[in-house]
Structure formats: C-alpha cells, structure tokens
N, C-alpha and C positions, 0 to 999 in steps of 0.2 A: 507802503500804501500804493506805490506805483505798480508793484508786482500784482497786488490784489486787484488793483483797478483794471489791469489788463485781463485778469481772469473773470472779473465780474461784468465787464463791459458787454461781452457777447450775450450774457444771460439777460442783462437789462434790455439790450437791443431786441432780443427774441420776445421778451415779455411785452415790451411796448408794441412790437409788431403784432403779437397775438391780441393785445387789447384793441389795437386799431382795427384788425380784421373782425373782432367781435362786435365792435361798434358799427362797422360797415354792414355786417349781417343783420344786426338789429335795425339799422336804418332801412335796409332793403325790406325787412319783414314788415315794417310800418308803412313804408312808402310804395312798395310794389306788391309783395306777396299777399298780404291780407286783403288789400283793396281789389286785386285781380281775382282772387278766389271768390270774394263776395260778388263781383260782377258775373263770373261764370255760373255761380249758383243761381243768381237771379235770372240770367238768360236761359239756364237749363230748365227753369220752371215755366218759361214762356210758352213752349210748344203745347204741353198739356193744358195750360191755362187758356190758350187760344181755342183749343178743341172743346174745352168745357164751356167757354164763352159762347161758342156757336150753339150749343145746346140751350144755355140759359136765355140767350137772346133770340132763339128760334131762327137762326141763320142756316139755311140748308146748304148742302155741298154743291148744288148746282146753281147757286146765286152769287156769282163773283162780285157783282157790284155791291151787294149787301155786306159781303166780307170786307170790301174796301171801306165801307161806311164804318164798320166796327173798328177797323184799323185806324181810320182817320180820327175818330173820337179819342182813341187811346193816345195817339202821338201828339195831336194838337193840344189836348189838355195837359199832357206831360210837358210840352214846351212851355205852356203858360205857367205851370208849377215851377219849372226851373228858373224862369225869368222873375217870378215873384220872390223866390228865395234869393236870387241874385240882388234884387232891389232891396230886400230886407237886410242883406249884408252890407248895404251901403255902396254897392258897385253900380256902375253905369249899365243900363240895359239897352239903350239905343245903340245899334251897331255903328262902328266907325266906317268911314268910306272904304278903307282898305280891307275891311272885314266882309264886305258884301259878297265878293267873289268866293272867298273861302266858305262862307255859310251856304251859298247856293251849291257849290261843288260837293261839300260834305252831305248836304241834304239830298242831292240827286242820287248819290250812291247808297247812303246809310238809311234814308227814310223812304224815298220815292221808289226807286227801282227794286231795292231789296225787299220791301214789304208788299209791293204789288205782287211779286212772285211768291213771297213767303205765305201770305194769307190765303191766296188762291190755291197754292200748291198744298198747303197743310190740310185743306179740306179733303184732299184726295189721297192722304197717306195717314199712317199712324203717328202718334206722338213720339214713340220710340224711334222710328225711322227718320222722322223730321229732325229730331235732336241730333242723331248721328250724322245726317247729311249736313246740318248746319255747322257741325264741327269741322267740316272740310274748308271753311273760310280761311283757316290758318294757312293751308297749303296755297290757296290762291294769293294770299297776301305775300307769302314767300316768293312765289313765282313772279308776281308783279314787281316786288321790291328788287329782285334780281335784274329785271329788265330796265327799271327806271331809276334805281338808287345806286350810285357808284360804290358805296361802302357797305352794301348789304347783298352780296352775291351768294348764289347757291354753292355749297360745298358738298363733299361726299355724304356727310350725315344728313344734310337737308334733302338731298336728292333721294336717299334711301327712305327717309321719312315720308316724302311725297309719294313714293311708290307704294309704301305700306298703306298710306291713307286712301289712295284711290283704289287699292285692292279691297279695302273695307267697303267702299261704295259699290264695287262690283259684287261683293258678297251679299249686299242687300238685294241685288238684282237676280239672285238665284232663287228658284222656287216657283217657276211657272207663272200662273195667273196672279199669284200673290207677291210676285217679285216687283222689279222696278217698272214704274209707269211714268210716262213723260208728263202728263198733266198734273200729277201729284208730286212724285219724287223728283222729276226733272225740273219743275219750277222751284222747288225748295233748293235744289242744287244750284240753279241760276241765282237764287237769292244769296247763296254763300259766295258766289263769284262777286256779286255786287258788294257784299260785306267786306270781302278781302280788298277790293278796290277802295272802299270807304276808309278802311284802316290806313291804307297808304296815303290817301288824300289828307286824312287827319294828321298823320305824321308830318306831312309837308307843310301844312298851313297852321297847325296849332301852336308851335313854339313861339313865345313872345306875345301871345294873345290870351284873353280871358276864356278858359275852356267852358265856363258856365254860360257865358253870353253866346258863344258859338253853338253850344249844345241846345240851349233854349230856342234860339231862332231856327236852327236846322230842323228841330223836331216840330216846331209850330208850322213852319212853311211846308215841310213834308206831310204833316198831318192834315193841313188844309187842302193840299193837293189830293191826297187820298180821299178825303171827305167829299171834295168837289167832284172828282171823277165818279165816285160811287153814287152820289146823289144824282148827278147828270144822267147816269145810266139806269136810274129808277130804283136804286138800292135803298133799303131801309132796315132797321132792326125790327124783327117780327113781334117782339114783346119786350117789356122792361119789367124786371122783378128786382126785389131787394137783393137777392143773391147775385144777380147779374151786375147790379150797380156796385156791390162790394167787390166782386171779382175785377170789374173794370177799374175800380179805385186802386186795387193792388197792382194791376198791370200799368197804370199811369205812374205810380210811385216807382215801380220796377224800372220802367223806361227812363224816368227822370234821373234816378240814382245811377243806374248802370252806364248809361251813355255819358253822363257828366264825368264819372270816375274814369271810364275807359279813355275818353278823349283827353283827360288830364294826364293819364299814364302814357299815352302815345306822344304827348308833348314833351315828356321828360325822358323816356327811355326808347331805345331802338325798337322797331317793329318786331324783330325776331324775339327779343327778350320778353316783350309783353305777350306776344302770341303763344309763348310756351304754355301759358295757363289755359289756352283754348281747349286743351285736351280734356279739361274738366267739364266742358259744356255737354258733350254727349253722355258723360258719366252721370252728372246731375239730371240731365234730361230724361235718361232712361229710368232712373230711380223715381223721379216725380211722375213720369207716365204710369208707372206701376201703382203709385200711391193715389194719384188723382183720378186716373182713368181706368184703373184696374186691368191694364194691359198685361198680357203674359210676355214678360221680357226674356224668359229663359228658353228661347229657341236657339238652335245651333246657328242660324243665320244672323240673328240679332247679336248674339254674344261674339261671333267671329268678327262681325263688322265693328262692334264696339272696341274689341281688343286691337284690331288693325288700325282703326282711325285714331284712337287715343294713344296707342304706342307709337304710331307714325309721327304724330305731332310732338310727342316727347323726344323722340330720336332727332327729329328735324331741328329742334331748338336746343338740344343738349349742348351743342358747341357754343351757343351764345352765353350760357351760364358759366362756362369755363374761362371766359375772357376776363 
C-alpha cells in the first residue's frame, strides 16, 4: 500500500490542484468576468443613447446647458434609484461621516467633471468616435495608478498597450475636416481622463464601504450639480415625448446598475484587472452606434482606431491576468 500510495499521491495532488483552479476560474467568472462584461455592454450603449436622446428631447448641438440638464436628470434619478434599492435591501442609506469625503471625491471625477465634458463633447462627434475615445479611460487609469499606487506600476506590456491606445486616438484624428476636433472629440477625451481618475479614487476609497451607498450618493450629488449648472445657464429640454421618457428610463437604469457593479468590482480587485474589460466598451459602442444611429462604422479610420484602442487595452492588462 505504501508503494501504491507514493505513486497515487502526485496524481491526487494534481487532481486537487486542478479542481481548485477550476473553482477559482468559476468564481472569477461569477464575481468579475460576467459583471464586468455587463458593465461594458451598458456603457457601450451610452454614447448612441445620448445622441438619440438629444434628438428625442430636441436638445441642439449648440446648447451646452440643455445638454447638462439632460445629463443631470439621468444621474440624479439614477442616484435616487440606487438609494431606494439600497433601502429595500435593508441597508443604511444615510452616509457615515467618514464616507462624505469619498463620496464627494468619486462624484467630482465620475459624475461632475466626466459628464460635463462627455455630454457637451458628444454633441460634436459621432457615437462611434465617442465610444472609442471613451475606451481610452483605461490608459489614464493605468498611468495614474503608476504614479499614485505603489503596487500598480507600469511594465513593458502596459507601456506598449498605452502606446497602441493613443495611436488609436491619433487614427481618429486623420481625415481632414472630419477628423479630430477639440470641442467634440477633445472634450470626450477629457471625460476619459476624468473617468480614469475616478476609477483610481474608487479603488482607494471603496474597500470596506458599502458600494451601493457610495454609488447612490455620488450619482445624486453629481446629477444635481449638472442639473443646477444647466438650469442656471438657461438650459431646458426642448420637448418631452413617450419615446424620450422610455429612453431616459433605460439610461437611468444603465447608470444605476453599471456604476454600482463597477464600484463594487474596484473595491474587490486591482484597477488593472478590472480595467482589462474596458476594451469591450468601444466594441459595444461601435456596434450600438450602427444599430441605434445607423452610422457607417466600416471606415478605415474607425476600424483602425477600434483595433488599436481595444488591442492596446488588452495588451496593457494581459500581465494582470497572469498573476
């Protein structure tokens, strides 16, 4: 028996190791992969939905304050929805004293600065370009993490990925008058910078705190800020239709679900590991722009940018998945 035991022991050890690895993969599938893909699909649909919303609510491209009113209603109501669900689950909704600073910091980057730039910028570009530019937030998150987090430094793969990603942004700028413009594409790119900073802030502040409470309040505060600035500037929705209300309802649910899930993921996993899935945002965004807006996505410039940005994010984060 001793001799057979010696022979069988390595086999049993390998089998138990394989079972353990299988369980870890299934756990990651449930806890990270599926939720992250859902978030990127929801965010990918955002750009064409915003563009469509401008049409349904009669918000013109040269009315930035009206665009902020539209954004304000979306995020304020999304915040209320998250807090209502939090309360229905029996959780506390009043923020604790030590959560006020995190809520304000997250809201500043993820709701206020990001969406002031995003909503105004998106009126001056296409849904496809907006989606691809939004996908660069992963690179900014990696760069900021390198500067501010001691355990999340840039390596060769991440640097190569960043170079590919920004080459994709440059690809969008080729093509003369139809290329890169500061008031449209430039503002969407700035919103990606703010989103990258917001991911870092969430990673710093979320662990040990209720992600739903943080998300609800940051969306509500950011939404009220956008609504206040837009209204003070004379902005308003041009008209209200059933189609517009239904679209706004979808966007409210989109924001509530995606921000809550993403904040929770950043509280559990490293920034780089979560950001891996950001490469799907421009992919979904490009597809939804074709479906919702009827945009021609099969141009050399769009396809080159999509491949470079998506591939760059995948390369930049591939090292994280091998750890």
